[in-house]
Steps between C-alpha positions, in 0.01 A plus 500: 500500500624846412350791699569837335403842641351742252336779713279550805322168544574381152717192472568279199509139609646250253425137603725201436261404217566832318154637591493864603273659763484876543370647826315835547644692204550872569810648340375762250369839608338612826228334707257673735571819298824577682696187587794404285727194515822575683748415361335520160519187286747543208341539159683190363367289790143611437526428131639153575222414740228624264650314207512166688156351515458356858315171540309647793453836674415499875309802633488507879248776555331809364736780602651667193859430598402132445226520241631779266310555174775698331758227564261221405399666170770343277431147616276270287149480637492121482790450752362304797458717811515327841307652790351377823131395515389799704164567666434796266532524117692826514848370393359276232277779366796741489703259294205422273456874440855513371416231245667195656309186399665216695465589870561200721359532848670263744333390831705610796730244668439244224796357310439579134698380200664770289505394136574138415865470600478432872508841672244570766364808677328574835339842556420651842245761583558782754679370802420809713347839459796721583869518591435425868364159410140572616227303325344678201180691567386526142279238318681491166820340389779732393866382529613161385826305522658241269683174589647342193654152468711438188497162327854444630381546862628861545260705709427871492282706736391854413310670784461818289318764711328244718561550870661181619581407857737230633214263573386523140853438379539197725175349372597558135838331547339214686217444247671580172867462571783742568541734204839537331425866430258732687398861433386637836390851601737671739333842509150650486371645173249711700511878525511472876640707660617730222146614406366552847428870501442515876854366564786744533846411375608353835194278523552380142860415569408309815227313319727426202770349728239286678356377168842417364595313812181295491508418130865417487459269802205333327705464184776323699248268670316416174837426335598262779150334498508447125854364502554613143847471351480847343272786607429816300385789723225714343295802595144379547229434763244758401285598793147402399289535809463419866630677812845578361352699211 
């Protein structure tokens, strides 16, 4: 398995069978009107990714830094799209509105064959509602995570923006095996505390230090619970709801 970083949450995964899976493509232009990739993806890299037809594209959730219409535009509309079987049609409808015709909804925590060459995938729904690990308090699915097993037995876990706690990681390793590579959030993607207008600079600094201490400790404990050989730290864990919001 070859795991190649493109930009943001976009990775190009080449399996031992030669099949290519692309995750959450956003590498061209802004999202949410004002956000840009940093560092920007080189033009040659973008052209290369667009020119290579992936066998599958995984979209984890609706946020535009994961489902990005401008980046998806050059891809053929008949490329299979892998998503979780959520309790609302929002993600499926968004992809359908972009013209994609082969949208494959996978039931959560069900091992599903990828293609006909032996690779398998397991998708996970929201583990928790926010970066403190509190249970979600909304009634719709949002974030998903991907556990991929190559035909040669190599295992990859991508948490994406899904708030994962050590107990979740321990269960995943126990049920599905220790991953060889894991992408795990080490920091919150929330605007807390930077956007809190009732916080002065000192309060923001204090809250930022506390948040960093908590999320970095959680990253360490998740890493140890997963037991992965290689871990890629990523900004993630979008605060969705609950007391910490």
